C-alpha positions as CSV (number, residue, x, y, z in Angstrom):
1,M,-32.8,2.1,1.4
2,K,-29.4,3.5,2.4
3,I,-28.9,0.6,4.9
4,I,-29.6,-1.9,2.1
5,K,-27.0,-0.3,-0.2
6,T,-24.4,-0.2,2.6
7,T,-25.0,-3.9,3.3
8,L,-24.7,-4.9,-0.3
9,A,-21.5,-2.9,-0.6
10,A,-20.1,-4.6,2.5
11,L,-20.9,-8.0,1.1
12,L,-19.3,-7.2,-2.2
13,I,-16.1,-6.1,-0.6
14,A,-16.0,-9.2,1.6
15,S,-16.5,-11.5,-1.3
16,L,-13.7,-9.8,-3.3
17,A,-11.4,-10.0,-0.3
18,G,-12.2,-13.7,0.1
19,C,-11.4,-14.3,-3.6
20,A,-8.1,-12.5,-3.3
21,A,-7.2,-14.3,-0.1
22,S,-7.9,-17.8,-1.5
23,P,-4.7,-19.5,-2.7
24,A,-4.5,-20.4,-6.3
25,E,-4.4,-24.0,-7.0
26,Q,-1.0,-25.1,-8.4
27,A,-0.1,-28.4,-10.0
28,V,2.1,-30.4,-7.7
29,K,5.4,-31.2,-9.6
30,N,7.1,-34.5,-9.0
31,V,10.9,-34.1,-8.5
32,T,11.5,-37.3,-6.6
33,I,13.5,-40.1,-8.1
34,T,12.4,-43.7,-7.4
35,Q,14.6,-45.5,-9.9
36,P,17.6,-47.3,-8.5
37,A,21.0,-45.8,-9.0
38,C,23.1,-47.3,-11.8
39,C,26.4,-46.6,-10.1
40,E,27.9,-45.9,-6.8
41,T,31.2,-44.3,-8.0
42,F,32.1,-42.0,-10.8
43,S,34.3,-44.7,-12.4
44,E,31.2,-46.8,-13.1
45,F,29.5,-44.0,-15.1
46,A,29.0,-44.4,-18.8
47,W,30.6,-41.5,-20.8
48,I,29.7,-39.8,-24.1
49,P,32.6,-38.5,-26.2
50,M,32.5,-34.8,-26.8
51,N,32.8,-34.8,-30.6
52,G,31.7,-32.2,-33.0
53,D,30.9,-28.5,-32.5
54,S,27.8,-29.0,-30.3
55,I,25.8,-31.7,-28.6
56,D,22.1,-31.5,-28.0
57,F,21.0,-33.8,-25.2
58,A,18.1,-34.4,-22.9
59,V,18.1,-35.6,-19.3
60,D,15.0,-37.8,-19.2
61,E,13.7,-41.1,-18.0
62,Y,16.2,-42.9,-20.2
63,S,19.2,-41.1,-18.5
64,Q,21.4,-42.7,-15.9
65,V,20.6,-42.2,-12.2
66,G,23.6,-41.7,-9.9
67,N,24.2,-41.3,-6.2
68,F,25.7,-37.9,-5.5
69,A,26.5,-36.1,-2.2
70,E,23.1,-34.4,-2.3
71,G,21.3,-37.7,-3.1
72,K,20.0,-39.3,-6.3
73,S,19.8,-37.5,-9.6
74,Y,19.4,-38.2,-13.3
75,F,22.6,-37.2,-15.0
76,T,24.7,-37.3,-18.2
77,G,28.4,-37.9,-18.3
78,F,30.8,-36.6,-21.0
79,V,34.5,-37.2,-21.8
80,L,37.0,-35.3,-23.9
81,P,38.0,-37.1,-27.1
82,E,41.6,-38.4,-27.2
83,N,42.7,-35.9,-29.9
84,V,41.7,-32.9,-27.8
85,E,44.1,-31.5,-25.2
86,R,42.0,-28.5,-24.0
87,M,38.4,-27.5,-24.8
88,R,36.2,-24.5,-24.1
89,V,32.7,-25.7,-23.2
90,E,29.5,-23.7,-22.8
91,L,26.5,-25.5,-21.2
92,K,23.0,-24.3,-21.8
93,S,19.8,-25.5,-20.1
94,W,16.7,-24.4,-22.0
95,M,13.8,-22.9,-20.1
96,R,10.5,-24.1,-21.5
97,S,6.9,-23.6,-20.3
98,T,7.1,-27.2,-18.9
99,G,10.1,-26.4,-16.8
100,V,13.9,-26.3,-16.8
101,F,16.7,-28.6,-15.7
102,A,18.7,-26.6,-13.0
103,P,22.2,-27.9,-13.6
104,K,25.2,-28.5,-11.4
105,V,28.5,-29.4,-13.1
106,L,31.3,-31.6,-11.8
107,L,34.7,-31.8,-13.6
108,L,36.6,-34.9,-12.8
109,S,40.3,-35.9,-13.0
110,P,41.5,-38.9,-14.9
111,T,41.2,-40.9,-11.7
112,F,37.5,-39.7,-11.3
113,Q,38.2,-37.3,-8.4
114,V,36.2,-34.0,-8.3
115,V,38.6,-31.2,-9.3
116,D,36.0,-28.4,-9.8
117,S,32.3,-27.8,-9.6
118,Y,29.9,-25.1,-10.7
119,E,26.7,-24.4,-8.7
120,L,23.5,-23.1,-10.1
121,S,24.4,-19.6,-8.7
122,D,27.5,-19.7,-11.0
123,F,25.2,-19.8,-14.1
124,E,24.1,-16.8,-16.0
125,V,20.4,-16.4,-16.9
126,K,20.2,-15.5,-20.6
127,P,16.9,-14.0,-21.6
128,S,15.2,-15.3,-24.8
129,D,15.5,-13.6,-28.2
130,M,14.0,-14.1,-31.6
131,L,15.7,-17.4,-32.2
132,R,16.5,-18.8,-28.7
133,L,14.7,-19.7,-25.5
134,S,15.8,-18.3,-22.2
135,S,18.4,-20.5,-20.6
136,Y,20.9,-21.1,-17.8
137,R,24.4,-20.7,-19.2
138,K,27.9,-21.4,-18.0
139,S,31.3,-21.5,-19.8
140,F,34.4,-23.3,-18.5
141,D,37.5,-25.1,-19.8
142,M,38.4,-28.8,-19.7
143,N,41.8,-30.3,-19.9
144,Q,42.8,-33.8,-20.9
145,A,45.5,-34.0,-18.2
146,T,43.5,-32.6,-15.3
147,T,39.7,-32.5,-16.0
148,P,38.8,-34.9,-18.9
149,Y,35.4,-35.9,-17.4
150,L,32.2,-33.8,-17.1
151,V,29.0,-34.7,-15.2
152,V,25.8,-32.7,-15.4
153,Y,23.1,-33.4,-12.8
154,S,20.5,-31.6,-10.6
155,P,20.4,-31.9,-6.8
156,L,17.0,-32.2,-5.1
157,A,17.3,-28.7,-3.6
158,Y,17.6,-27.3,-7.2
159,R,14.7,-29.4,-8.5
160,E,12.4,-28.1,-5.8
161,G,13.0,-24.5,-6.8
162,S,11.9,-22.2,-9.6
163,I,13.0,-19.0,-11.4
164,Q,11.1,-16.0,-12.6
165,I,12.3,-14.6,-15.9
166,P,11.4,-11.4,-17.8
167,H,8.5,-11.7,-20.1
168,P,9.7,-11.6,-23.8
169,E,7.4,-8.7,-24.5
170,R,8.9,-6.7,-21.7
171,V,12.4,-7.5,-22.9
172,R,11.6,-6.4,-26.4
173,A,10.0,-3.2,-25.2
174,E,13.0,-2.3,-23.1
175,E,15.4,-3.0,-26.1
176,L,13.3,-0.7,-28.4
177,G,12.8,2.0,-25.8
178,L,9.0,1.5,-25.7
179,A,6.6,1.7,-22.8
180,R,6.6,-1.3,-20.6
181,P,3.7,-3.6,-21.5
182,M,1.2,-4.8,-18.9
183,V,2.5,-8.4,-18.7
184,T,3.4,-10.7,-15.9
185,D,6.9,-12.2,-15.8
186,P,6.6,-16.0,-16.1
187,T,7.8,-18.4,-13.4
188,I,9.6,-21.4,-14.7
189,Q,9.6,-24.5,-12.4
190,H,12.8,-26.5,-12.0
191,Q,12.3,-30.1,-13.0
192,K,14.2,-33.4,-12.9
193,F,14.1,-33.6,-16.7
194,G,15.1,-31.0,-19.3
195,S,16.7,-30.1,-22.6
196,L,20.3,-29.0,-22.7
197,E,23.1,-28.2,-25.2
198,L,26.9,-28.2,-25.1
199,D,28.8,-25.8,-27.4
200,L,32.3,-27.2,-27.9
201,K,35.4,-25.3,-29.0
202,P,38.8,-27.2,-29.0
203,L,41.6,-24.9,-27.8
204,A,44.5,-27.3,-28.3
205,L,44.7,-30.6,-30.2
206,R,47.1,-33.5,-29.6
207,S,48.3,-36.6,-31.4
208,Y,47.8,-40.1,-30.0
209,R,48.2,-43.7,-30.9
210,S,45.4,-46.0,-31.5
211,H,44.7,-48.6,-28.9
212,T,44.6,-51.4,-31.4
213,T,47.1,-52.1,-34.2
214,V,47.2,-54.7,-36.9
215,P,50.6,-56.5,-37.2
216,Q,52.0,-56.1,-40.7
217,K,53.8,-59.0,-42.4
218,A,57.0,-58.3,-44.3
219,V,56.3,-58.8,-48.0
220,S,59.2,-59.5,-50.4
221,Q,59.1,-57.8,-53.7
222,P,59.1,-60.4,-56.5
223,V,61.1,-59.8,-59.7
224,E,58.7,-58.7,-62.4
225,T,58.8,-61.0,-65.4
226,A,56.7,-61.3,-68.6
227,E,54.9,-64.2,-67.0
228,S,54.1,-62.4,-63.8
229,V,52.7,-59.4,-65.7
230,E,50.5,-61.6,-67.7
231,A,49.3,-63.4,-64.5
232,V,48.4,-60.1,-62.9
233,A,46.5,-59.0,-66.0
234,T,44.3,-62.1,-65.7
235,V,43.3,-61.6,-62.1
236,P,39.4,-61.6,-61.9
237,A,37.7,-58.4,-60.8
238,A,36.2,-60.2,-57.9
239,S,39.6,-60.6,-56.4
240,M,40.2,-56.8,-56.6
241,V,36.9,-56.3,-54.8
242,L,37.9,-58.6,-52.0
243,S,41.2,-56.8,-51.7
244,N,39.4,-53.5,-51.4
245,T,37.1,-54.9,-48.7
246,A,40.1,-56.2,-46.8
247,V,41.7,-52.8,-46.8
248,Q,38.5,-51.2,-45.5
249,Q,38.3,-53.8,-42.8
250,S,41.9,-53.1,-41.8
251,S,41.2,-49.4,-41.6
252,A,38.2,-50.0,-39.4
253,V,40.3,-52.1,-37.0
254,N,42.9,-49.3,-36.8
255,S,40.2,-46.7,-35.7
256,P,40.0,-46.1,-32.0
257,A,37.4,-48.3,-30.3
258,M,34.6,-46.9,-28.1
259,L,35.1,-47.4,-24.3
260,P,33.4,-50.6,-23.1
261,E,31.3,-48.7,-20.5
262,T,30.1,-46.2,-23.2
263,E,29.3,-49.1,-25.5
264,A,27.2,-50.7,-22.8
265,F,25.5,-47.4,-22.0
266,Y,24.4,-46.8,-25.6
267,N,23.2,-50.4,-26.0
268,N,21.2,-50.2,-22.8
269,Q,19.6,-46.8,-23.9
270,I,18.7,-48.3,-27.3
271,Q,17.1,-51.3,-25.6
272,L,15.0,-49.1,-23.2
273,A,13.9,-46.9,-26.2
274,V,12.7,-50.0,-28.2
275,E,10.9,-51.4,-25.2
276,K,9.0,-48.2,-24.8
277,K,8.2,-48.2,-28.6
278,D,10.2,-45.0,-29.0
279,I,11.8,-46.2,-32.3
280,Q,12.8,-42.6,-33.4
281,R,14.9,-42.2,-30.2
282,A,16.4,-45.6,-30.6
283,L,17.5,-44.8,-34.2
284,K,18.9,-41.4,-33.0
285,L,20.9,-43.2,-30.3
286,M,22.2,-45.8,-32.7
287,E,23.4,-43.2,-35.2
288,E,25.0,-41.2,-32.4
289,A,26.7,-44.3,-31.1
290,K,28.0,-45.2,-34.6
291,R,29.5,-41.7,-35.0
292,A,31.2,-42.1,-31.7
293,G,32.8,-45.4,-32.7
294,S,30.4,-48.0,-31.5
295,A,30.8,-51.5,-33.1
296,T,27.7,-53.1,-31.6
297,A,25.0,-50.4,-31.5
298,E,23.6,-51.2,-35.0
299,N,23.5,-54.9,-34.4
300,T,21.8,-54.3,-31.0
301,F,19.1,-52.2,-32.6
302,I,18.5,-54.7,-35.4
303,K,18.2,-57.7,-33.0
304,L,15.8,-55.8,-30.8
305,I,13.6,-54.7,-33.8
306,Q,13.5,-58.3,-35.1
307,K,12.2,-59.7,-31.8
């Protein structure tokens, strides 16, 4: 009987050891990029103006693909607006259960030369709180004269990695001085896609001239007579409406036009979204383009919907 018990115990220990030694099955993540690159040089990139206080953006299958020193990567490019001389920028890449975009930042000169860069190791890991997810964060300054362009991408070496972050329950217990809970810190996989945010704070503004101007004709001032006053009084209301419309059109012409490459980028993204039946994203892109000064995004969207 003693021999039987010893044998059963040995078998149980062996089975437990075998289970512990067997590797856990993990889903294989796909970080390769098969899409062709849109551009070979930085000057061919499409740029999004850095307007407003913040910009929420996603690097996804709709994003541009560029050839970088480390190989191909999805990326997003930004440019300082013309009325900003210097700007403080904070980039955040949100860590979700599905993964995180591990960013690398390039700051380019007006001639599209790399002036500065920030590796993933330069980013701070910010734990989650009651309102925010955990994130990679990095603050830096941009200057209209030296670094007006910003590129955010993720090299292959980054995409193949991962990061282990403190479990939210453990962070909260440490903040409250409570006993550490029995939880496992989650591991977040780096991915080729992700959700990011730019916080923008202009430090210095500048004045500039519009690229397009409307020539003004010299208008002679007629001498006011009783007949002219009567003629003005009988002008139909429709003429006044036309006059107001002309003024609005003139004001629109005087506003700065969107860069042609940015215009083409937005139109292409709208087309891709419509082709994939993602009408909500197409609408969002159209509105974003209109706010940035696009003159063709709305017409592009309407024509695609009517097909």
